[in-house]
C-alpha angles and dihedrals in degrees: 000000000000093000091047092053091052092048092050092046092051092047101041106018137255117327137173092279098046094094091056091050096048093042092049091048090052089053091049092051091053100041107030106023096033091228099137096166091051091047091051090051092055090043092056090048091052091055089059097052106037120100130213098280093043091051091064090060108024092051090070089057096046098043095035100048111010117034099040086064092065111009131066112272091235089064091054097054105067096052089053092048089051091050089051093055091045090051089053091052094054092039094243090150096171094059092036088064092041091054091044091054092046093048094050091047094051090044089056094044092045094056102252115165107279097230090059093055091041092053091048090052091048089057092047091049090059091059099048099091093041091053094038091231101135093136092055091047090052089063090056098049098086089055091047093052092045089056091050090051092051092047090054098255099125131080092221106033094193093058127068094235123122147068097347103040149337115246095216095045093045091048091052094049098047092045091051090050093043089233101164096177092055093042095054093043086055091050092046097052093040089051090049099051092041090055094045092050093046102252094135096170093055091044091051091047091053091048089054094046091050097051089129093054095106089057093046093046096039110158095009126108087238087076088061091048090051091052091047097052094038087054093049091049092048092051093053091046090049090055096046102037126050096227119122093210092076093055088048091052091048092051091049091053091049091052091052092046090053089067093049090048092048092054098038111016090166089065104029115021093089090049090054092050093050091051090050091048091052092049091050088049091053090050095046094244094145105177094047090047091054092052092050095046091051091047092049091051093048097046097043090052094045092050095045101249096138093169092056091045089054091052091046091053091048095048091045089051091055090048094051092045092054089048090053097249095131095167095056091040093054092046093052093044088058092047090051089053092051093046092053089051091050088054090051094248096137091158092058092045089054089047090056091051093048092049099038114146090205 
């Protein structure tokens, strides 16, 4: 369908559907054919030809599948938020919820203060029944609960169980309905909070269960997040368990992240450096690990990914502690605590204090 739209537009001129064809083709180039520069070219062209009504819908394609592959995530958020408000005005409730979910996801991934995203989701939740968009809201619930966990509003911070959803109940429903998008979003956010709160076994289990996530999330930045956290988990496992498979998994994740970092260094270079640091740590290559940790901290801060900088500080602290540099370890542990607070992750900051090795 997408290719046919492009053929017709080239042959007969631009029509009402041309923007959908060019936008969809840009997404295909980025996600399926791995031609990010080509996808970006068609994305820019789509921006020039789409009208107001098309913008409400095509924006989700461009800023969900195309531009995050090459532009900073912060630049992708406001156009989606604008498309959400415009969708509300014309009562396009389906794409209003789609844009709302995409905006909240990119806000979270881009390091916005958690209370901002949480408040936005609270407002969206009030509209779900009115707009009859319960299925779209279901996709957002794992993100909502992850935010609550990080903010300290869950009894067990490592488990997605609380005010927004129950992990077991959600898992049962989405499996019964064969909803693969919802299932793998559940696995992704459960893996993420389990890793952040130190439940490595649960995190590794979720990574194993979500082995198809890259296929499910193809083209989305969530695929990058899955690679990142799977790689972090594999590196820790490689260091703690004498099984070569974990080092192999870690190397595979690093190779995949190299491509993401090549296309969008502003979003992914620091992730790559942290993965490399963790692998060097697991192999006992101290000097190279130090260089990569310091680079990950510097780049994540420079590019505004406060959540990744917090993780980088925390992981570097553990590295320095195990290498008997207590002074540097204590300093970085404190900086990790402050970075988590800056992100709004009060629950994680408390977790650091309660589990401090100092």
